[in-house]
C-alpha positions in Angstrom: 3.3 0.8 -40.5 1.0 1.7 -37.6 0.2 -2.0 -37.0 3.9 -2.8 -36.7 4.5 -0.1 -34.1 1.7 -1.5 -32.0 3.3 -4.9 -32.1 6.7 -3.5 -31.2 5.3 -1.6 -28.3 3.5 -4.7 -27.0 6.8 -6.7 -27.3 8.6 -4.0 -25.3 6.1 -4.4 -22.5 6.6 -8.1 -22.3 10.3 -7.7 -22.0 10.1 -5.4 -18.9 10.8 -7.1 -15.6 8.0 -7.1 -13.1 8.5 -5.9 -9.5 6.1 -7.1 -6.9 5.4 -4.4 -4.2 3.7 -5.8 -1.2 2.3 -3.5 1.4 1.8 -5.0 4.8 -0.9 -3.1 6.8 -2.4 -1.4 3.8 -1.8 0.9 0.9 -3.4 4.2 -0.1 -4.7 5.0 -3.6 -2.0 7.7 -3.9 0.8 5.1 -3.3 -0.7 2.9 -6.0 -1.0 5.9 -8.3 2.7 6.7 -7.8 3.7 3.2 -8.8 1.4 3.4 -11.8 3.1 6.7 -12.8 6.5 5.1 -12.5 5.5 2.2 -14.8 3.9 4.5 -17.4 6.8 6.9 -17.9 8.4 6.8 -21.3 11.7 5.5 -20.0 10.2 3.1 -17.5 12.3 0.0 -17.3 9.9 -2.1 -15.3 6.3 -2.9 -14.5 4.9 -2.9 -10.9 2.4 -5.3 -9.4 0.8 -4.3 -6.2 -0.3 -6.7 -3.4 -1.6 -5.5 -0.1 -3.4 -6.6 3.0 -5.9 -3.7 2.8 -6.8 -0.7 0.6 -6.8 2.5 2.7 -8.5 5.8 2.3 -8.7 8.7 4.7 -11.6 7.2 6.7 -10.1 3.8 7.1 -6.8 5.2 8.1 -8.2 7.4 10.8 -10.5 4.7 12.0 -7.5 2.4 12.5 -5.5 5.1 14.3 -8.4 5.8 16.6 -8.8 2.1 17.4 -5.2 1.8 18.3 -5.3 4.8 20.5 -8.4 3.5 22.3 -6.8 0.1 22.8 -3.7 1.7 24.2 -5.8 3.8 26.6 -7.7 0.7 27.7 -4.5 -1.2 28.4 -3.1 1.7 30.3 -6.2 2.0 32.4 -6.3 -1.8 33.1 -2.6 -1.7 34.1 -3.2 1.2 36.5 -6.3 -0.5 38.0 -4.4 -3.8 38.4 -1.5 -1.9 40.0 -3.9 -0.2 42.5 -5.5 -3.5 43.5 -2.0 -5.0 44.4 -1.4 -2.2 46.9 
């Protein structure tokens, strides 16, 4: 009887549609965990597959933000210097 319930459970998994969730720019472990939670709920009607360009954590996220800020500051400085040379 227990063996039969395992087979039935496995068959139910196969029948669930799969949704591909693609994160451009990166995904955090918390976001992956949320999708995992959704697919493991008792009444879950689908499975989720995650694809991403990058896995992010607190360090990588802050590093990227700081790089973007620094790049914007450099661009602003260059524009200001270029504008001053034209005068």
